[in-house]
C-alpha positions as CSV (number, residue, x, y, z in Angstrom):
1,M,104.0,143.0,165.7
2,R,105.0,143.5,169.3
3,R,103.1,146.0,171.4
4,M,105.3,148.3,173.5
5,S,104.4,148.7,177.2
6,G,105.1,151.5,179.6
7,F,103.7,154.9,180.7
8,T,102.7,157.6,178.4
9,L,103.8,161.2,178.9
10,T,100.2,162.1,179.8
11,E,100.1,159.5,182.5
12,L,103.3,160.7,184.0
13,M,102.2,164.3,183.9
14,I,99.0,163.4,185.7
15,V,101.0,161.7,188.5
16,V,103.2,164.8,188.8
17,V,100.2,167.1,189.1
18,V,98.6,164.9,191.8
19,V,101.8,164.8,193.8
20,A,102.2,168.6,193.5
21,I,98.6,169.1,194.8
22,L,99.1,166.7,197.7
23,S,102.4,168.4,198.6
24,A,100.8,171.9,198.5
25,I,98.3,170.7,201.1
26,A,100.4,168.4,203.2
27,L,103.6,170.4,203.7
28,P,101.9,173.5,205.4
29,S,99.8,171.3,207.6
30,Y,102.9,169.3,208.7
31,R,104.8,172.6,209.3
32,D,102.0,173.8,211.6
33,Y,101.9,170.4,213.4
34,V,105.6,170.7,214.1
35,T,105.3,174.3,215.3
36,R,102.5,173.3,217.7
37,G,104.7,170.5,219.1
38,K,107.5,173.1,219.8
39,I,105.1,175.4,221.5
40,T,104.4,172.9,224.3
41,E,108.0,173.4,225.5
42,A,107.1,177.0,226.2
43,T,103.7,176.5,227.8
44,S,104.7,173.5,229.9
45,N,107.8,175.1,231.3
46,L,106.0,178.4,232.0
47,A,103.3,176.5,233.9
48,D,106.0,174.7,235.8
49,M,107.8,178.0,236.6
50,R,104.6,179.5,237.9
51,V,104.2,176.6,240.4
52,K,107.8,176.9,241.4
53,L,107.6,180.6,241.9
54,E,104.5,180.2,244.1
55,Q,106.5,177.7,246.2
56,F,109.3,180.2,246.4
57,F,106.8,182.9,247.5
58,Q,105.4,180.6,250.2
59,D,108.9,179.9,251.5
60,N,110.2,183.5,251.4
61,R,107.0,185.8,251.3
62,T,108.5,187.6,248.3
63,Y,109.4,186.8,244.6
64,I,112.6,188.8,244.9
65,G,115.6,186.5,244.5
66,A,113.8,183.9,242.5
67,C,114.6,182.6,239.0
68,V,118.2,181.8,239.8
69,A,120.0,178.5,240.2
70,G,120.0,177.1,243.7
71,T,116.5,178.3,244.5
72,T,113.3,176.4,244.4
73,A,112.4,178.4,241.2
74,P,115.4,178.2,238.8
75,L,114.8,179.1,235.1
76,P,114.4,176.1,232.8
77,T,117.7,174.9,231.2
78,G,118.4,172.6,228.4
79,T,115.5,173.9,226.3
80,K,115.8,173.8,222.5
81,Y,113.0,176.0,221.0
82,F,112.6,178.8,223.6
83,T,114.8,180.8,226.0
84,F,113.3,181.6,229.4
85,T,113.8,184.9,231.2
86,C,112.6,186.3,234.5
87,P,113.7,190.0,234.3
88,A,114.7,191.4,237.7
89,A,112.5,194.4,236.9
90,T,109.4,192.2,237.0
91,L,110.4,190.5,240.3
92,T,108.9,192.5,243.2
93,A,107.7,191.4,246.6
94,T,104.3,190.5,245.1
95,T,104.7,190.2,241.3
96,F,106.6,188.3,238.7
97,T,106.6,187.8,235.0
98,V,108.3,184.9,233.2
99,T,108.9,185.0,229.5
100,A,109.6,182.3,226.9
101,T,111.0,183.7,223.7
102,G,111.2,181.6,220.5
103,V,114.6,180.7,219.2
104,A,114.9,181.9,215.6
105,A,117.4,179.2,214.6
106,Q,114.8,176.6,215.5
107,G,112.0,178.2,213.5
108,M,110.2,179.8,216.4
109,S,111.0,183.4,215.6
110,G,108.2,185.8,216.5
111,F,106.7,183.7,219.3
112,L,106.7,185.1,222.9
113,Y,104.8,183.6,225.8
114,T,104.4,185.0,229.3
115,V,102.8,184.2,232.6
116,D,102.6,186.3,235.8
117,Q,101.6,185.9,239.4
118,A,97.9,186.2,238.6
119,N,98.3,183.3,236.1
120,T,97.7,185.8,233.2
121,Q,98.9,183.9,230.2
122,A,99.7,186.0,227.2
123,T,101.0,185.4,223.7
124,T,102.7,188.0,221.5
125,I,103.1,187.0,217.9
126,S,105.3,189.1,215.7
127,A,106.7,188.7,212.2
128,P,107.3,186.3,210.6
129,A,104.8,184.1,212.6
130,S,102.2,186.9,212.5
131,T,102.3,186.9,208.7
132,D,101.7,183.1,208.7
133,G,98.3,183.2,210.5
134,W,99.4,183.1,214.1
135,V,97.6,185.7,216.3
136,T,98.3,187.6,219.6
137,S,96.3,187.1,222.7
138,A,96.5,189.1,225.9
139,N,94.8,186.5,228.0
140,C,95.7,183.1,226.7
141,W,98.5,181.0,225.3
142,V,97.9,180.6,221.6
143,I,98.8,177.0,220.7
144,R,97.4,176.7,217.2
145,K,97.2,178.9,214.1
146,G,94.0,181.0,213.6
147,A,91.8,182.8,216.1
148,A,92.8,183.2,219.7
149,P,90.7,181.2,222.1
150,A,87.8,183.0,223.7
151,S,88.9,182.0,227.2
152,C,91.8,180.0,228.7
153,S,91.1,176.6,229.9
């Protein structure tokens, strides 16, 4: 008599269950990792804009007229995950606010980062990101899911 070799149905079902459990843990973690990588586009460009706007202020003694091409403080271009704005209403002789708004088509819907002349870094998280564990902070840029940092570093 010849013995048949191969996998039993029970063994295959155990493998399927193990793969399903690993996927349930790994996929959300990977998605959060990718989101955190995209957020650096906003925070690094906003920090760079703040420095450029301070240089513009040193040269002109006002923020009015900044955030346009041809100045020392043009808005970032060629970005993929965020759009940057510097509303004229926020540009005064002594104040500015620059905003990075997440691009929905790139999975960043609901993310809004700002910085102003006092280096007040704020994060506003709205749906769908707010329903996924991301939180709003009035004094820091939130760069990971969960609680907002107690203080900016």
